[in-house]
C-alpha positions in Angstrom: -6.6 13.3 -7.4 -10.1 13.1 -6.0 -12.5 10.3 -5.1 -16.2 10.1 -6.0 -19.0 7.7 -5.4 -18.6 6.4 -8.9 -15.3 4.9 -7.8 -17.0 2.5 -5.4 -17.6 0.0 -8.2 -13.9 0.3 -9.2 -12.8 -0.5 -5.6 -15.2 -3.4 -5.4 -13.5 -4.8 -8.5 -10.1 -4.5 -6.9 -11.1 -6.4 -3.7 -13.0 -9.0 -5.7 -9.9 -9.5 -7.9 -7.7 -9.9 -4.9 -10.1 -12.5 -3.4 -10.3 -14.5 -6.5 -6.7 -14.4 -7.5 -4.7 -14.3 -4.3 -6.9 -15.2 -1.3 -9.2 -18.1 -2.1 -6.7 -20.2 -4.1 -4.6 -20.3 -0.8 -7.5 -20.9 1.5 -7.0 -24.4 3.2 -3.9 -24.8 0.9 -1.3 -23.0 3.0 2.0 -24.7 3.9 4.0 -24.0 7.0 6.2 -21.7 5.0 3.2 -19.5 4.0 2.4 -18.5 7.6 4.5 -16.2 9.8 4.0 -15.0 13.3 4.2 -11.2 13.8 3.9 -10.3 17.5 2.4 -13.6 18.8 1.1 -17.0 17.9 -2.4 -15.4 17.3 -1.0 -12.4 15.3 -0.2 -14.0 11.9 0.5 -13.0 8.3 0.2 -15.4 5.4 1.2 -15.3 1.8 -2.4 -14.5 1.0 -2.2 -11.3 3.1 0.9 -10.1 1.4 -0.1 -10.9 -2.2 -3.6 -9.5 -1.8 -2.4 -6.3 -0.3 0.2 -6.0 -3.1 -2.4 -6.5 -5.8 -4.9 -4.0 -4.3 -2.1 -1.5 -3.7 -1.0 -1.8 -7.3 -4.5 -1.2 -8.6 -5.0 1.8 -6.4 -1.7 3.3 -7.4 -2.6 3.0 -11.1 -5.9 4.8 -10.5 -4.9 7.3 -7.7 -1.2 7.8 -8.2 -0.9 10.6 -5.6 -2.9 9.0 -2.8 -1.5 7.7 0.4 -1.9 3.9 0.7 -1.9 2.5 4.2 -1.9 -1.3 4.2 -1.7 -3.3 7.4 1.3 -5.3 6.1 3.0 -2.3 4.7 2.8 -0.6 8.1 4.7 -3.4 9.6 7.7 -2.3 7.6 6.9 1.4 7.6 4.9 2.6 10.6 5.2 6.2 9.3 2.4 5.5 6.9 0.0 5.4 9.8 1.2 8.7 11.2 0.5 10.4 7.8 -3.1 9.1 7.6 -5.0 11.9 9.5 -3.5 14.7 7.4 -3.7 13.0 4.0 -5.7 14.7 1.2 -6.7 11.2 0.0 -5.8 7.9 1.5 -6.8 4.2 1.1 -6.6 1.9 4.1 -6.3 -1.8 3.4 -6.7 -5.0 5.5 -6.2 -7.6 2.9 -7.2 -10.6 5.1 -8.9 -9.5 8.3 -9.3 -12.6 10.5 -5.9 -14.1 9.4 -6.0 -16.5 12.3 -9.3 -17.9 11.1 -8.0 -18.0 7.5 -4.9 -19.9 8.5 -6.9 -22.3 10.5 -9.2 -23.1 7.6 -12.2 -21.3 9.1 -14.2 -19.4 6.5 -14.7 -16.3 8.7 -12.5 -13.6 7.2 -12.8 -10.6 4.9 -11.1 -7.9 3.0 -11.5 -4.3 4.3 -10.9 -1.2 2.3 -11.6 2.4 3.6 -11.3 5.7 1.8 -10.1 8.7 3.9 -10.2 12.3 2.6 -8.7 15.2 4.7 -9.1 13.3 8.0 -12.6 11.9 7.4 -13.7 8.4 6.2 -15.8 9.0 3.1 -16.3 5.4 1.8 -15.8 1.8 3.0 -16.0 -1.7 1.7 -16.3 -5.1 3.6 -15.7 -7.9 1.1 -16.4 -11.6 1.8 -14.0 -13.5 -0.5 -15.7 -16.8 0.2 -19.1 -15.8 -1.0 -18.1 -12.9 -3.2 -20.6 -10.5 -1.5 -19.6 -6.9 -0.5 -21.0 -4.4 1.9 -20.4 -0.8 0.7 -21.1 2.7 1.9 -20.3 6.3 0.9 -20.7 9.0 3.5 -24.3 10.4 3.4 -25.5 7.8 0.8 -26.5 4.9 3.0 -25.1 1.3 3.1 -25.7 -1.4 0.6 -25.2 -5.1 0.4 -24.1 -6.2 -3.1 -24.5 -9.9 -3.8 -22.2 -11.9 -6.1 -25.4 -12.7 -7.9 -25.9 -9.0 -8.9 -28.7 -8.4 -6.3 -28.6 -5.3 -4.2 -30.3 -4.5 -0.8 -30.2 -1.7 1.7 -28.3 -2.5 4.9 -29.9 -1.5 8.2 -29.0 -2.0 11.8 -31.2 -4.0 14.3 -34.0 -2.2 16.1 -33.0 -1.2 19.6 -34.0 -3.6 22.4 -33.2 -4.2 26.1 -29.8 -5.4 27.0 -31.2 -8.7 28.2 -32.4 -9.4 24.6 -29.2 -8.2 22.9 -26.5 -10.2 21.1 -23.0 -8.8 20.8 -19.3 -9.1 21.5 -16.5 -7.1 23.2 -13.1 -8.1 21.8 -11.0 -8.6 25.0 -7.9 -10.4 23.8 -5.9 -7.2 23.8 -6.5 -6.0 27.4 -5.1 -7.1 30.7 -6.3 -10.2 32.5 -8.2 -8.4 35.3 -10.3 -6.3 32.8 -10.7 -9.2 30.5 -12.2 -11.3 33.3 -14.4 -8.4 34.4 -15.9 -7.8 30.9 -16.2 -11.5 30.3 -18.4 -11.7 33.4 -20.5 -8.7 32.2 -21.1 -10.4 28.8 -23.5 -12.7 30.7 -25.9 -9.8 30.8 -26.9 -9.8 27.1 -28.9 -12.7 25.7 -25.8 -14.1 23.9 -22.2 -13.2 23.5 -20.1 -14.3 20.5 -16.6 -13.9 19.2 -15.4 -14.4 15.6 -12.0 -12.8 15.9 -12.7 -10.9 12.7 -13.7 -7.2 12.6 -14.9 -7.5 9.0 -17.5 -10.2 10.1 -18.4 -8.3 13.3 -19.2 -5.0 11.4 -21.0 -7.0 8.7 -23.3 -8.6 11.3 -23.9 -5.3 13.1 -24.6 -3.4 9.9 -27.1 -5.9 8.6 -29.1 -6.2 11.7 -27.9 -9.6 12.9 -26.3 -8.5 16.2 -26.8 -5.5 18.4 -23.3 -4.4 19.5 -19.6 -4.9 19.0 -16.7 -3.3 20.9 -13.0 -3.1 20.5 -9.9 -2.0 22.5 -7.4 -2.5 19.7 -8.1 0.4 17.3 -6.0 0.0 14.2 -7.6 1.9 11.3 -7.6 -1.0 8.8 -9.8 -2.9 11.3 -12.4 -0.2 11.9 -12.6 2.8 9.5 -14.7 1.1 6.8 -16.9 -0.8 9.3 -17.7 2.2 11.4 -18.7 4.2 8.4 -20.8 1.4 7.0 -22.5 0.8 10.3 -23.3 4.5 10.6 -24.7 4.7 7.1 -26.9 1.7 8.1 -28.3 3.8 10.9 -26.1 2.8 13.8 -24.0 4.7 16.3 -20.3 4.4 17.2 -18.1 6.4 19.5 -15.0 6.0 21.6 -15.4 5.1 25.2 -15.1 8.7 26.2 -18.0 9.6 23.9 -16.0 11.3 21.2 -16.2 10.2 17.5 -13.7 7.8 16.2 -11.4 9.5 13.6 -8.7 8.3 11.2 -5.4 8.0 12.8 -6.6 7.3 16.3 -5.3 4.1 17.8 -6.2 4.2 21.5 -9.2 4.7 23.7 -11.5 1.8 22.8 -14.6 2.1 20.6 -18.2 0.7 20.9 -20.8 0.2 18.2 -24.5 -0.1 18.9 -27.9 0.5 17.1 -28.4 4.0 18.6 -26.9 6.3 21.2 -29.2 5.0 24.0 -28.2 1.4 23.4 -24.5 2.5 23.2 -24.7 4.1 26.7 -26.4 1.0 28.2 -23.8 -1.4 26.8 -20.9 1.0 27.8 -22.3 1.3 31.3 -23.4 -2.4 31.9 -20.8 -4.3 30.0 -17.7 -2.3 29.3 -17.5 -0.2 32.5 -19.4 -2.2 35.1 
């Protein structure tokens, strides 16, 4: 079973349906029994995560019955799904509610992420905002587009490169040791402004639409990054692991950094991540 650019609209329909049917009805309506801690008090899963992933998975299985489906919540029960990703002929990677902590807290900064991987390469990605109904989409080699809930469509482009002192960005430091966290936090005084939304979907959205300059991560789970990295690249940006190598499906360590171009990437790596 193959995937083509024509299937992007189909996938957008799946994530929109999940947002309308399973996510937004539960936003600011969760009970204590609808929220469960996974590894810590800031690593949560809600009933919306589980139901949205189940709906998207069911729709994908109907259309692509032989594809591998790697959902964040499914991987909690079956980590072997992640191991199979890099070698899969066709795979779909789902984060049903990225920014679950925000969602559970009633903060409207969360999104649904869906990536398409074929033979070890990300070939399509979607970032969907269930609150507004807008979606950022990209297919490899075809550019990135912002599709509004109103039906309007616009090309997505990264910000023009500028000096570090004028940049706005974030490095997610919650998953690293205290000494390095403090060091990078100090270095984030070098850009004009640092922000933190605790939501990869929003971070890649902002970077891919020219609202911020850079984003960086140490936790590299594929459902958080595959779609966003592709979309940002198709919007004209540059992403690599901290060692300078490309980020590939199945890789979960090493840290990644996203910037408007390679020169900006090296400056942020040198002055913020490594200094």
